[in-house]
N, C-alpha and C positions, 0 to 999 in steps of 0.2 A: 188849718187846725177849725174846727168847728167851732162857734159856738156856748157859753156853759148857755144849759136850758132857764134855767133860775136860780140864779143868788138869791138868799137875803143879807143885809148889811144890818145888825142891833138892831131887829125890829122889835121894833115897842108895842101892845093895844093892853086898853083899860078899857076895862066895865066902870064906871061912871057909878054908884049907885047911892042910894039915899044915906050911907052909913060909911060914906070914903068912897075910893081907890081902887079896882082889884084888881092887879094884876096878872093879867092871863096870859100875855105874851110877855116875857123882857128880856127882851137882849137879843130873842135869835138870832145868829149867821150861819147858815147853812150855800152850797156850792155844789148842785145838778146837773154831770155832764153828759152827754147826750154815750147813750145807749147804754147807761149807766141803771141801779139798783138802788130804789130807796123807797126806804121803812120811817116813820114816825109813829114809836112807839112811852110809850105808858101809861104809870097807874091812874085810876078814873080822875077828873078835877083832873088833869097836870095842864090841862090844857091843844092838846093835841086835836080838836076842834073849827074851838078858838083860831089859832094857828094856818090851820086851813078855809078857814071861812074870811078871814083878815088878807089871804093871797090873795082870795077871788074878790074882797071886798062885797063879801057876803051877808056883814054881820048886824045888828041893831042900831038903834037911832042912839042907844045910851053905850054903845059902845065903840072909841074912842081909838088912830092908831095917834102914839102920843111920840113914835120920830119913828128911827131908818128907814132906809130902803127898801126897794123890790124891782127887784129885774131881771126883765126877761121882755121878749122881745114882745108877745099874746100868752099870758098867760091860759088863757082855753084853749088854747090850738092843747100846747105842753097835757095837760089834762086828759084832751077828745082820749085820747085811748083808751082810757081807765074808763072811759061812761060806755063808750064801744062794748068793749066787756061784760058791764052790769046789760047789758041791752042782748048779749049769746043765746040768750034762751035759760043759759043755766037758774037755779035757784035762788031768790032772794032774801037773805037774813035779815029780817028787824032786826037781831042781836048781836053783835061779835061771838061771843059768848056759845047763841045755838047754833053756827057757820061750825063746831065742831066734831 
């Protein structure tokens, strides 16, 4: 049995603002198995981008991982097929709505 590609356990990431804390990622848990399709969907402003930035650890200095675990052998190798797909010479859309 192959180990999972990525597993999150109760991941929490918060923005620190002048008015307090904004809980952008609050208690997210999931597991991605090899050869499994996985998507993240939600309303505008619900934390999709903050979640991905938390997984990749590429967030601004006013953001903190407040708890939880990111379990993966190497997150960057997990995402490399996605990066390659974006470099296929196909059109790149600045907005997901323009892709429709």
